[in-house]
N, C-alpha and C positions, 0 to 999 in steps of 0.2 A: 503493500499499500504506500503510495505516495503522499507525505506530508506535507500540507502547506505552511512552510517555513516563513516566519515574518521578519524575525532578527537572529542573527548570532555575534555572541562575544566569544572572546577568548577561551572561556571554558564551558558556556550554555548556548544552546539552542531554544527559540521560542517558537512554538507553533500551534496554529490552530488545534484546539480537540478534536477528535474524531468520536462523535457520540455511540457509534457503533463497535469501535473497537475495544475488544474486552478488556486490554491493558489499560487505557484511559477509564475506563469504568472503575476498573478495580483501585485504580488511583485516588478517582473523586472520591470513592467510597471512605478511602483513608484519611483524604485530606479533612474532607469536611467532618468527619468523626474524631479528630485529633482534638483532645482537650483545650488546646490553646486556640482554635479553630473556634470552637464552641463557646469558650470566654470571652473571645475578642472580638469575634463575626456575629455568630448565634448558629443556632440549631437549625440544622435544613433538614433534618427527616430523610436522609439518602441513605440505604442502608441495602438495597439490593441492586444489582445492576440493572435492572429493568428501572428503579428510578435513579440511578447515574445518568443512563442515556437519556431519560426525559429531561432532567438538570442540565446536561449538558447541550443538549439539542435546543430547549427553550430559553436557556440563559447564555452561557458564554458563545455559543455556536450561532444562535439566532441575533446576536448583537453583532458580532464578526460579519455577518452576511449582509446587515442593513446597514451599519455603519461604517463597515470597513476596517473597525477596531473592535477589541473585548479583552477579555480574558484569555492568555494564553497559555498554554502546558511550558514548565520551564523543564528541560532535559539536561542532564551531563553531556557534553559533547563526547567526555574518555569512554563512555560506557551504555549511553542512551537512557540510563537511569530517569523515571520522572523523579522532580525532589519538590514542584511549587507550581504555582500559577501566579502569573503577574501581567498588568495590563491596564488598559483604560475601560472606564466603564460610564455609561450616560445614563444616569439614576433620574428618575420621573420627578423626584423632590430635590434636585440640585441643578442648580442654573449652570454652574461650567461642570467640565470631564472631569473625572476622578481617577487617581489612581490608586489602583490595589495591587496587595500582594500577599499571598500566604504559603509557609513551606512545611513540609513534612519535617519530624525531628531530624532525619538524615541529612536534611538541607541546610538545616540553620547553623548559625556560628562558623560559617567558613566562606563568607562573604559574598554569596549566592546572591541574596537579596538585594543588596547593593547593588551588584554588578548587574542583575536584568532590569531592577527600577531605574537604575542610570540610564541603561539602552533604552527604556523605552521613553524615559523623559528625553533624551536625544532624539528619537523618532518621533516622538509627539512635537516636537519644536522645528524639526528640520524636514521631514515628510509631509506631518499633519498642518504645519504653520499655526498649533494653537498658540494662543498669546497667555492664558492663564489656566491652570489645572489646580484642582484642588485634592485634598484627601481628607478622610474621617476616621480617626481612632478613638479607639476606647482610652479614656485617661490613664489607666493602669497599664496601658500598653507603651511602656518606658521606651522599648528596643525600638519599636514602630515610631515613634514619635521622633527618636534620637537619628534613627537614619533618614526620616524626611529633614528634617533639618540640616543634615549633611547633603542633601541634595537641592538646599536653598527653599525650602517650604519654609513659610511663617507661621506661628500660632495666629490666628484669628480668632480664636475665643471658642465657646459652648455652642453646639447648634444640637439640633432634637429632629430626628427623621422618624416617621411612622414606617412600622407599624405600631413599635414598642415606645417610641418618643424618649428613649434613652438619652442620657446626655452624655454628647460626644464632642471632642475637640475636632475643629475644622481649621485645617492647616494649608495654605495657598501658597503657589507658587505663581509668580507674573514677568511676563518678558520685560517688560518697561522697567 
């Protein structure tokens, strides 16, 4: 199967998720059920391959097809192992495009999130000509807040988004 590659860095490949691919389904089940995902992003009730296929088809893949960007699977170039997702999201409740990322435990603490998110930001500026990008983060997710600040994002205060109206930190990056 030919995967639709979007970006390549020194150590990583970012590509479209393939909803019918068993490996992508199994990976998204692992990622979405990771305790850190649940704590910082929320429970998604994706526990079967069928639920994973629907999540990927209706979420990341549909956004890629509709807008030309979305969340991508992040794989290590060295072994093809999926370690996370990273990309851009257009949420109904945010004016600006949102940078999002999450990694499984095996993909954390090695600079992969920084490498993937930095590549997505470069791509968003250069190829998509985005002038402003935001990110939303739970206040307890200090590692993500630090990473976003390293990428040039500034804290813009608290925001609440449906459905749960949980207090989140809004960070923004502008080209100006």
